[in-house]
PAMILO-520659 format. One record per residue: residue number from 0; residue in one letter; x, y, z of N, C-alpha, C in turn. Coordinates in Angstrom, 2 decimals. Example, Ala and Ser with C-alpha at 12.3 -4.5 7.8 and 13.67 -1.06 7.14 Angstrom:
<pts>
PT  num  residuo      n_X      n_Y      n_Z     ca_X     ca_Y     ca_Z      c_X      c_Y      c_Z
PT    0        A    13.19    -5.69     7.80    12.30    -4.50     7.80    13.20    -3.30     7.80
PT    1        S    12.85    -2.25     7.08    13.67    -1.06     7.14    12.90     0.03     7.87
</pts>
This chain:
<pts>
PT  num  residuo      n_X      n_Y      n_Z     ca_X     ca_Y     ca_Z      c_X      c_Y      c_Z
PT    0        M    16.71     0.09   -14.50    15.42     1.09   -14.28    13.98     0.45   -13.82
PT    1        S    13.84    -0.40   -14.50    12.59    -1.23   -13.98    12.80    -1.90   -12.62
PT    2        R    13.65    -2.30   -12.21    14.19    -2.67   -11.17    13.84    -1.50    -9.81
PT    3        L    14.73    -0.28   -10.59    14.96     0.81    -9.69    13.06     1.54    -9.21
PT    4        L    12.21     1.31   -10.93    11.04     1.51    -9.99    10.20     0.50    -9.67
PT    5        Q    10.40    -0.40    -9.49     9.84    -1.34    -8.63     9.97    -1.37    -7.47
PT    6        M    11.42    -0.83    -6.85    11.63    -1.01    -5.60    11.12     0.66    -5.04
PT    7        A    10.96     1.57    -5.74    10.37     2.46    -5.69     8.59     2.75    -5.22
PT    8        G     8.49     2.17    -6.49     6.89     1.68    -6.30     6.89     1.00    -4.71
PT    9        L     7.19    -0.25    -5.03     6.92    -0.84    -3.40     7.23    -0.08    -1.98
PT   10        V     8.94     0.79    -2.24     8.78     1.35    -0.71     7.92     2.51    -0.54
PT   11        I     7.50     3.15    -1.58     6.43     4.55    -1.64     5.57     4.39    -1.49
PT   12        G     4.99     3.11    -2.10     3.97     2.44    -2.18     3.31     1.97    -0.39
PT   13        L     4.13     1.26     0.13     3.89     1.01     1.84     3.87     1.92     2.48
PT   14        I     4.81     2.91     2.35     5.00     3.76     3.12     3.33     4.79     3.10
PT   15        G     3.61     4.88     2.13     1.81     5.47     1.81     0.63     5.11     2.61
PT   16        V     0.84     3.91     2.20    -0.39     3.56     2.70    -0.28     3.10     4.21
PT   17        V     0.38     2.67     4.76     0.85     2.23     5.69     0.95     3.74     7.09
PT   18        L     1.23     4.74     6.28     0.90     6.00     6.93    -0.11     6.37     6.59
PT   19        Q    -0.92     6.40     5.76    -2.30     6.65     5.51    -3.27     6.06     6.56
PT   20        F    -2.88     4.82     6.77    -3.53     4.19     8.28    -3.40     4.48     9.59
PT   21        A    -2.03     4.95     9.58    -1.59     5.28    10.93    -2.13     6.48    11.60
PT   22        I    -2.14     7.72    10.31    -3.48     8.93    10.80    -4.49     8.78    10.27
PT   23        T    -5.07     8.08     9.54    -6.79     7.74     9.56    -7.18     7.43    10.78
PT   24        I    -6.61     6.21    11.19    -7.79     5.58    12.17    -7.93     6.25    13.37
PT   25        P    -6.54     7.07    14.42    -7.00     7.94    14.92    -7.66     8.99    14.81
PT   26        A    -7.62     9.71    13.69    -8.49    10.94    13.07    -9.64    10.39    13.07
PT   27        S   -10.22     9.19    12.54   -11.59     8.70    12.68   -12.47     8.66    13.55
PT   28        M   -11.58     7.54    14.71   -11.85     7.27    15.96   -12.03     8.59    16.94
PT   29        A   -11.42     9.94    16.62   -11.47    11.24    16.93   -12.84    11.61    16.39
PT   30        A   -13.61    11.22    15.61   -14.69    11.98    14.53   -16.02    11.21    15.21
PT   31        G   -15.47    10.02    15.98   -16.72     9.01    16.53   -17.00     7.86    16.10
PT   32        R   -16.30     7.47    15.36   -16.19     6.28    14.95   -15.43     5.35    15.86
PT   33        S   -15.68     4.09    15.61   -15.47     2.99    16.45   -14.26     2.32    15.70
PT   34        L   -13.26     1.62    16.59   -12.06     0.86    15.89   -12.71     0.29    14.44
PT   35        L   -13.74    -0.42    15.01   -13.66    -1.37    13.69   -14.53    -0.48    12.45
PT   36        G   -14.85     0.38    12.74   -15.86     1.27    12.14   -14.48     2.27    11.12
PT   37        S   -13.61     2.72    11.81   -12.58     3.56    11.42   -11.76     2.51    10.37
PT   38        I   -11.02     1.34    10.25   -10.89     0.15     9.63   -11.20     0.18     8.60
PT   39        V   -12.81     0.12     8.45   -13.65    -0.18     7.63   -13.72     1.03     6.34
PT   40        F   -13.70     2.31     7.05   -13.69     3.39     6.49   -12.43     3.46     5.91
PT   41        Y   -11.71     3.29     6.51   -10.19     3.40     5.87    -9.96     2.65     4.35
PT   42        F   -10.35     1.59     4.57   -10.68    -0.01     3.36   -12.01     0.61     2.24
PT   43        S   -12.33     1.97     2.47   -13.59     2.08     1.48   -13.23     2.86     0.95
PT   44        F   -12.19     3.40     0.87   -11.89     4.14    -0.28   -10.88     3.47    -1.57
PT   45        F   -11.53     3.87    -2.94   -10.61     3.46    -3.59    -9.34     3.59    -4.43
PT   46        T    -9.01     4.80    -3.54    -7.88     5.29    -3.46    -6.48     4.09    -2.89
PT   47        V    -7.12     3.92    -1.33    -5.80     3.35    -0.77    -6.33     1.65    -1.53
PT   48        L    -7.36     1.24    -1.93    -7.39    -0.50    -2.24    -6.53    -0.34    -3.65
PT   49        T    -6.44     0.24    -4.86    -5.67     0.60    -5.95    -4.33     0.66    -5.24
PT   50        N    -3.79     1.31    -4.34    -2.48     1.49    -4.02    -2.26     0.46    -3.41
PT   51        I    -2.92    -0.53    -2.82    -2.67    -1.66    -1.81    -2.59    -2.73    -3.09
PT   52        A    -3.13    -2.23    -4.08    -3.03    -3.58    -5.48    -1.65    -3.51    -6.15
PT   53        A    -1.06    -2.15    -6.30    -0.15    -1.80    -7.01     0.91    -2.33    -6.23
PT   54        V     1.04    -1.96    -4.73     2.28    -2.35    -4.01     2.19    -3.67    -4.09
PT   55        M     1.48    -4.60    -3.84     1.37    -6.07    -4.08     1.69    -6.56    -5.76
PT   56        V     1.42    -5.93    -6.64     1.90    -6.10    -7.91     3.48    -5.73    -7.73
PT   57        H     4.21    -4.61    -7.15     5.41    -4.91    -7.25     6.07    -5.71    -5.99
PT   58        A     5.44    -6.28    -5.19     6.03    -7.08    -4.24     5.68    -8.35    -5.18
PT   59        A     4.87    -8.93    -5.79     5.28   -10.28    -6.43     6.44   -10.33    -7.52
PT   60        L     6.80    -9.31    -7.88     7.70    -9.05    -9.30     8.86    -9.01    -8.82
PT   61        V     9.38    -8.04    -7.39    10.29    -7.58    -7.38    11.53    -8.83    -6.60
PT   62        S    10.57   -10.31    -5.83    11.51   -11.53    -5.77    10.77   -12.41    -5.72
PT   63        P    11.11   -13.06    -5.50    11.05   -15.06    -5.45     9.73   -15.06    -3.85
PT   64        A    10.53   -14.51    -3.41     9.76   -14.39    -1.95     7.98   -13.97    -2.18
PT   65        G     8.50   -12.55    -2.92     6.94   -12.09    -3.02     6.01   -12.20    -4.21
PT   66        Y     6.88   -13.36    -4.82     5.74   -14.12    -6.09     5.16   -15.28    -5.43
PT   67        A     5.91   -15.80    -4.10     5.66   -16.83    -3.71     4.04   -16.36    -2.46
PT   68        W     4.01   -15.16    -2.12     2.97   -14.58    -1.27     1.88   -14.13    -2.36
PT   69        F     2.19   -13.50    -3.39     1.03   -13.02    -4.36     1.31   -13.14    -6.17
PT   70        P     1.42   -14.66    -5.92     1.30   -14.86    -7.56    -0.09   -14.40    -8.45
PT   71        A    -1.03   -14.01    -7.97    -1.87   -13.38    -8.75    -1.69   -12.24    -8.95
PT   72        F    -0.44   -11.28    -8.64    -0.82    -9.99    -9.01     0.59   -10.13    -9.74
PT   73        A     1.13   -11.22   -10.35     2.71   -11.31   -11.28     1.41   -11.12   -12.65
PT   74        G     0.98   -11.84   -12.97     0.21   -11.85   -14.41    -0.12   -10.37   -15.42
PT   75        Q    -0.05   -10.48   -16.18     0.01    -9.15   -17.27    -1.57    -8.59   -16.98
PT   76        R    -2.10    -9.61   -17.11    -4.13    -8.83   -17.16    -4.16    -8.21   -15.57
PT   77        M    -3.31    -8.61   -14.90    -3.45    -7.85   -13.14    -2.61    -6.65   -13.00
PT   78        R    -0.94    -6.49   -14.03    -0.67    -5.42   -14.00    -1.28    -4.42   -14.74
PT   79        A    -1.97    -4.45   -16.15    -2.69    -3.92   -17.00    -3.82    -3.25   -16.06
PT   80        G    -4.28    -4.12   -15.62    -5.63    -3.40   -14.81    -5.45    -2.59   -13.79
PT   81        V    -4.21    -2.75   -12.95    -4.34    -1.92   -11.72    -3.34    -0.75   -12.61
PT   82        A    -2.29    -0.70   -13.56    -2.34     0.52   -14.20    -3.45     1.32   -14.47
PT   83        V    -4.51     0.41   -15.78    -5.34     1.30   -15.54    -6.37     2.38   -14.26
PT   84        A    -6.31     1.41   -13.03    -7.05     1.75   -12.23    -6.34     2.93   -11.54
PT   85        I    -5.18     2.75   -10.94    -4.42     3.86   -10.64    -4.25     5.02   -11.59
PT   86        T    -4.38     4.78   -12.67    -4.19     5.98   -13.34    -6.23     6.80   -13.29
PT   87        L    -6.65     6.36   -13.24    -8.32     6.47   -12.58    -7.97     7.51   -11.32
PT   88        V    -7.57     6.69   -10.33    -7.27     7.51    -9.20    -6.83     8.94    -9.25
PT   89        F    -5.42     9.11   -10.35    -4.96    10.39   -10.24    -5.91    10.97   -11.40
PT   90        I    -6.71    10.63   -11.81    -7.45    11.78   -12.81    -8.40    12.39   -12.36
PT   91        V    -8.96    11.42   -11.52   -10.31    11.72   -10.71   -10.12    12.33    -9.49
PT   92        Y    -9.01    12.35    -9.06    -8.25    13.21    -7.82    -8.09    14.55    -8.06
PT   93        T    -6.73    14.56    -9.47    -6.82    15.79    -9.70    -7.70    16.82   -10.30
PT   94        T    -8.90    16.29   -10.90    -9.81    16.91   -11.60   -11.20    17.20   -10.68
PT   95        V   -11.30    16.64   -10.24   -12.89    16.32    -9.30   -12.42    16.85    -7.60
PT   96        L   -11.50    15.96    -7.14   -11.52    15.81    -5.59   -10.47    16.85    -5.06
PT   97        A    -9.21    16.94    -5.75    -8.12    18.02    -4.91    -8.86    19.25    -4.70
PT   98        G    -9.40    19.64    -5.28   -10.06    20.99    -4.75   -11.25    21.12    -3.60
PT   99        L   -11.30    19.93    -3.57   -12.36    20.14    -2.33   -11.76    19.76    -0.73
PT  100        W   -10.95    19.73    -1.03    -9.80    19.67     0.74    -8.89    19.99     0.88
PT  101        Q    -8.20    20.62     1.90    -6.64    21.04     1.90    -5.89    20.55     2.97
PT  102        P    -5.56    19.18     2.61    -5.26    18.87     3.81    -3.44    19.33     4.10
PT  103        Q    -3.25    18.81     5.47    -1.87    19.34     6.05    -1.40    18.45     6.45
PT  104        G     0.11    18.70     6.48     1.25    18.11     7.37     1.18    16.56     6.98
PT  105        L     0.88    15.61     7.62     0.71    13.99     7.39     0.09    13.60     6.16
PT  106        F    -1.09    14.24     6.18    -2.22    13.93     5.29    -2.19    14.52     3.64
PT  107        L    -1.01    15.67     4.29    -1.00    16.06     2.50     0.35    15.49     2.10
PT  108        L     1.40    15.05     3.14     2.49    13.74     2.30     1.50    12.64     1.83
PT  109        C     0.51    12.10     2.76    -0.03    11.13     2.11    -1.00    11.07     0.96
PT  110        D    -1.56    12.56     0.98    -2.05    12.80    -0.25    -1.57    12.64    -1.62
PT  111        I     0.02    13.22    -1.61     0.70    13.50    -2.72     1.72    12.16    -3.10
PT  112        L     1.77    11.12    -2.04     2.33    10.11    -2.03     1.19     8.90    -3.07
PT  113        L    -0.01     9.27    -2.74    -0.77     8.12    -3.01    -1.82     8.18    -4.60
PT  114        H    -1.89     9.68    -4.44    -2.86    10.29    -5.48    -1.85    10.91    -6.74
PT  115        Y    -0.68    11.12    -6.55     0.50    11.70    -7.63     1.77    10.78    -7.96
PT  116        I     2.45    10.41    -7.07     3.74     9.92    -6.91     3.51     8.16    -7.24
PT  117        T     3.09     7.51    -6.51     2.60     6.01    -6.71     1.74     5.85    -8.18
PT  118        P     1.24     6.57    -8.22     0.48     6.55    -9.99     1.36     6.94   -10.88
PT  119        F     2.14     7.61   -10.71     3.17     8.06   -11.88     4.34     7.09   -11.90
PT  120        I     4.50     6.34   -10.78     5.79     5.61   -10.76     5.00     3.84   -11.41
PT  121        F     4.34     3.55   -10.83     3.29     2.61   -11.68     2.97     2.55   -13.04
PT  122        V     2.54     3.75   -13.79     2.27     3.66   -14.96     3.57     3.94   -15.43
PT  123        V     4.47     4.23   -15.01     5.89     4.14   -16.08     6.70     3.09   -15.91
PT  124        W     6.68     2.75   -14.75     7.10     1.02   -15.02     6.30     0.32   -15.77
PT  125        W     5.02     0.37   -15.82     4.22    -0.47   -17.00     4.40    -0.19   -18.09
PT  126        L     4.45     0.86   -18.21     4.86     1.24   -20.24     6.46     0.94   -19.93
PT  127        I     7.43     0.73   -19.51     8.66     0.48   -19.42     8.86    -0.83   -19.86
PT  128        T     8.15    -2.01   -18.97     8.19    -3.04   -18.69     7.46    -3.98   -18.75
PT  129        G     6.08    -3.82   -18.02     4.80    -4.23   -17.44     4.58    -4.56   -18.68
PT  130        A     3.98    -3.52   -19.45     3.66    -3.97   -20.69     4.22    -5.06   -21.95
PT  131        D     3.80    -5.92   -22.49     4.31    -6.95   -23.24     3.46    -7.41   -24.40
PT  132        G     2.22    -6.53   -24.63     1.87    -6.89   -25.96     0.56    -7.99   -25.71
PT  133        S     0.61    -8.72   -24.36     0.05   -10.10   -24.04    -1.76    -9.86   -23.83
PT  134        T    -2.05    -8.72   -23.56    -3.52    -8.04   -23.16    -4.52    -8.75   -23.66
PT  135        R    -5.57    -8.88   -23.69    -6.83    -9.22   -24.62    -7.81    -8.26   -24.23
PT  136        W    -8.47    -8.21   -25.62    -9.95    -6.80   -25.67   -10.64    -7.67   -24.35
PT  137        R   -10.92    -9.30   -24.26   -11.18    -9.49   -23.64   -11.13    -8.90   -21.70
PT  138        D    -9.95    -8.92   -21.78    -9.31    -8.53   -20.49    -9.93    -7.38   -20.05
PT  139        I   -10.92    -6.45   -20.56   -11.19    -5.36   -20.05   -12.75    -6.01   -19.35
PT  140        S   -13.32    -6.49   -19.63   -14.26    -7.11   -18.68   -14.05    -8.05   -17.61
PT  141        W   -13.01    -8.48   -17.33   -12.34    -8.95   -16.09   -12.05    -7.30   -15.12
PT  142        W   -11.33    -6.33   -16.21   -10.67    -4.94   -15.20   -12.11    -4.31   -15.03
PT  143        M   -13.75    -4.39   -15.45   -14.39    -3.80   -15.10   -15.20    -4.15   -13.90
PT  144        I   -14.85    -5.47   -13.18   -15.19    -5.98   -12.00   -14.91    -5.03   -11.01
PT  145        Y   -13.80    -4.60   -10.68   -13.15    -4.04    -9.79   -14.00    -2.58    -9.41
PT  146        P   -14.25    -1.78   -10.59   -14.93    -0.38   -10.39   -16.39    -0.97    -9.79
PT  147        I   -16.67    -1.81   -10.74   -18.32    -1.93   -10.55   -18.34    -2.59    -9.03
PT  148        A   -18.12    -3.50    -8.60   -17.92    -3.93    -7.49   -17.95    -3.19    -6.37
PT  149        Y   -16.32    -2.06    -6.59   -16.49    -1.01    -5.74   -17.93    -0.25    -5.57
PT  150        L   -18.06     0.57    -6.55   -19.69     1.15    -6.27   -20.50     0.55    -5.99
PT  151        A   -20.40    -0.30    -5.84   -21.90    -1.55    -5.66   -21.61    -1.31    -3.93
PT  152        Y   -20.08    -1.66    -3.38   -20.12    -1.58    -1.91   -20.64    -0.26    -1.35
PT  153        A   -19.60     0.47    -2.20   -20.25     2.24    -1.44   -21.02     2.42    -1.45
PT  154        L   -22.08     2.45    -2.49   -23.60     2.64    -2.40   -24.53     1.62    -1.20
PT  155        I   -23.75     0.65    -0.99   -24.67    -0.28    -0.62   -24.25     0.09     1.05
PT  156        R   -23.13     0.27     0.98   -22.50     0.85     2.79   -23.48     2.46     3.03
PT  157        A   -23.24     3.03     2.25   -23.83     4.31     2.58   -24.92     4.68     3.63
PT  158        P   -26.39     3.91     3.07   -27.16     4.05     4.07   -26.91     3.76     5.50
PT  159        F   -26.26     2.43     5.39   -25.93     2.30     6.76   -24.66     2.71     7.70
PT  160        A   -23.92     2.92     7.33   -22.77     4.36     7.52   -23.06     5.36     7.49
PT  161        G   -24.22     6.27     6.81   -24.38     6.99     6.90   -23.16     8.19     6.30
PT  162        E   -22.56     7.74     5.78   -21.55     8.15     5.16   -21.26     7.65     3.45
PT  163        V   -20.45     8.53     3.00   -19.63     7.73     1.54   -18.18     8.28     1.33
PT  164        P   -17.46     7.23     0.76   -15.99     7.79     0.49   -15.83     9.10    -0.44
PT  165        Y   -16.64     8.98    -1.28   -16.52    10.19    -2.08   -17.81    11.30    -2.33
PT  166        P   -17.63    12.26    -2.24   -18.91    13.15    -2.74   -19.95    12.98    -3.41
PT  167        F   -19.50    12.50    -4.75   -20.33    12.43    -5.81   -20.92    10.94    -5.92
PT  168        L   -20.66    10.25    -4.78   -21.25     9.30    -4.38   -22.78     9.43    -3.39
PT  169        D   -22.91    10.35    -3.24   -23.91    10.66    -1.98   -24.87    11.05    -2.34
PT  170        V   -25.78    10.15    -2.25   -27.40    10.16    -2.95   -28.09    11.22    -2.06
PT  171        A   -28.14    11.36    -0.87   -28.88    11.75    -0.30   -28.82    13.47    -0.57
PT  172        K   -27.53    14.11    -0.56   -26.89    15.12    -0.94   -27.30    15.76    -2.55
PT  173        N   -26.96    14.81    -3.30   -26.65    14.65    -4.80   -27.98    14.49    -5.65
PT  174        G   -28.99    13.68    -5.00   -29.91    12.91    -5.87   -29.48    11.42    -6.30
PT  175        A   -29.91    10.56    -6.56   -29.83     9.68    -7.28   -29.49     9.65    -8.83
PT  176        A   -30.37    11.20    -9.71   -29.90    10.94   -10.90   -28.76    11.40   -11.30
PT  177        N   -27.97    12.76   -10.07   -26.56    12.94   -10.40   -25.57    12.09    -9.86
PT  178        V   -25.83    10.98    -8.83   -25.39     9.94    -8.84   -25.02     9.35   -10.19
PT  179        A   -25.93     8.85   -10.26   -25.62     7.92   -11.45   -25.23     8.51   -12.96
PT  180        V   -24.96     9.45   -13.12   -24.43    10.09   -14.20   -23.24    10.51   -13.40
PT  181        S   -22.92    10.80   -12.55   -21.28    10.47   -12.17   -20.87     9.16   -12.09
PT  182        A   -21.23     8.32   -11.76   -20.99     6.59   -11.71   -20.93     6.48   -13.27
PT  183        L   -21.47     7.08   -14.12   -21.58     6.68   -15.22   -20.54     6.92   -16.06
PT  184        A   -20.14     8.30   -15.87   -19.11     9.08   -16.38   -17.57     8.50   -15.95
PT  185        I   -17.70     8.16   -14.50   -16.57     7.47   -14.33   -16.11     6.10   -14.91
PT  186        T   -17.10     5.68   -15.11   -17.22     4.29   -15.48   -16.57     4.15   -16.86
PT  187        A   -17.48     5.22   -17.83   -16.81     5.35   -19.00   -15.11     5.64   -19.11
PT  188        L   -15.01     6.42   -17.78   -13.32     7.07   -18.12   -12.64     5.80   -18.15
PT  189        F   -13.06     4.78   -16.88   -12.38     3.49   -16.96   -12.33     2.86   -18.22
PT  190        V   -13.36     2.52   -19.21   -13.77     1.52   -20.02   -12.43     2.30   -21.03
PT  191        A   -12.81     3.85   -21.56   -11.84     4.34   -22.01   -10.14     4.38   -21.96
PT  192        L    -9.78     4.12   -20.61    -8.60     4.19   -20.12    -8.10     2.52   -20.50
PT  193        S    -9.39     1.11   -20.34    -8.64    -0.19   -20.56    -8.80    -0.14   -22.14
PT  194        V    -9.28     0.80   -22.55    -9.34     0.44   -24.48    -7.93     0.82   -24.67
PT  195        L    -7.57     2.22   -23.94    -6.25     3.14   -24.42    -5.07     1.70   -24.17
PT  196        A    -5.38     1.11   -22.97    -4.28     0.13   -21.90    -4.08    -0.67   -23.04
PT  197        V    -5.04    -1.53   -23.76    -4.83    -2.47   -24.06    -4.08    -1.96   -25.44
PT  198        L    -4.44    -1.01   -26.32    -3.60    -0.29   -27.65    -2.23    -0.17   -27.15
PT  199        V    -2.17     0.86   -26.09    -1.10     0.96   -26.10     0.00    -0.50   -25.80
PT  200        D    -0.55    -1.45   -24.79     0.00    -2.70   -24.55     0.42    -3.53   -25.80
PT  201        H    -0.37    -3.21   -27.02    -0.25    -4.12   -28.34     1.12    -3.44   -29.00
PT  202        G     0.65    -2.40   -28.82     1.77    -1.16   -29.71     3.34    -1.31   -28.92
PT  203        I     3.78    -1.17   -27.93     4.19    -1.90   -27.01     5.26    -3.22   -27.37
PT  204        G     4.30    -3.95   -27.42     4.80    -5.69   -27.77     5.16    -5.84   -29.26
PT  205        R     4.66    -5.26   -30.23     4.75    -4.95   -31.92     6.23    -4.33   -31.79
PT  206        L     6.53    -3.25   -31.19     7.97    -2.46   -30.91     8.60    -3.79   -30.68
PT  207        R     8.80    -4.57   -29.31     9.39    -5.39   -29.00     9.64    -6.81   -29.49
PT  208        G     8.79    -6.48   -30.52     8.98    -8.37   -31.32     7.88    -9.15   -30.91
PT  209        K     6.99    -8.76   -30.28     6.52    -9.15   -29.47     4.87    -9.36   -29.70
PT  210        P     4.19   -10.16   -31.01     3.23   -10.14   -31.27     1.87   -10.22   -29.96
PT  211        A     0.64    -9.29   -30.78    -0.15    -9.00   -29.54    -1.01   -10.48   -29.69
PT  212        T    -1.05   -11.84   -30.04    -1.89   -12.85   -29.99    -0.99   -13.76   -29.30
PT  213        R    -0.15   -13.45   -28.54     0.91   -13.97   -27.70     0.15   -14.24   -26.45
PT  214        I    -0.33   -15.54   -26.15    -0.97   -16.06   -24.89    -0.59   -15.96   -23.72
PT  215        A     0.70   -16.45   -23.41     1.66   -16.41   -22.22     1.94   -15.72   -21.92
PT  216        S     1.77   -15.02   -20.38     2.58   -13.63   -19.78     3.92   -14.09   -19.48
PT  217        R     4.58   -13.56   -19.50     5.94   -13.56   -18.43     6.09   -12.89   -16.76
PT  218        R     6.97   -13.44   -16.08     7.47   -12.44   -14.85     8.32   -11.70   -15.16
PT  219        R     7.87   -10.21   -14.93     9.39    -9.32   -15.42    10.11    -9.00   -13.70
</pts>
């Protein structure tokens, strides 16, 4: 089951991010952006970046060649952190963003792949095999670097690009106070999911007879 989920996550994740790139770039250029601007636009979405990270975790664990290319993504800290981030992708999209647009055709397919299917596969895989009781509470501080760095990037880029990847980050339309509230709410959700991930990981570790005090992490 673990191997099957890894392969499914790798293949479906690759299809999702590659297809999203293939349809986003021409659509973005048709909207007036340059090729470089369209590429930057594509990589400015938390969903895309997190799905790429999930693909790299699967790639690092599915074969020795993948591990040689992406060894940093094989560790338990990274696996759990990506599980938290991709769960955030699912929650924020389904509760806040899904109703704001009506994708069709290939955009709808990518929407389903990247916001629903890949998060489901990754989290189920992590619960079955990826979690092993080796996370530490201090790992949360490392995981927080990602959303905070992303938020800083999105807000710094906004006045230069004249756009934001997500409407709740639009200071010009929503005001700084509302954007700050939204950012704090999502950050709090990320922290809550991180705490839950550590608790679940420790619980799974105890069920498997692997105490949470274990330091070394193993590849799966």
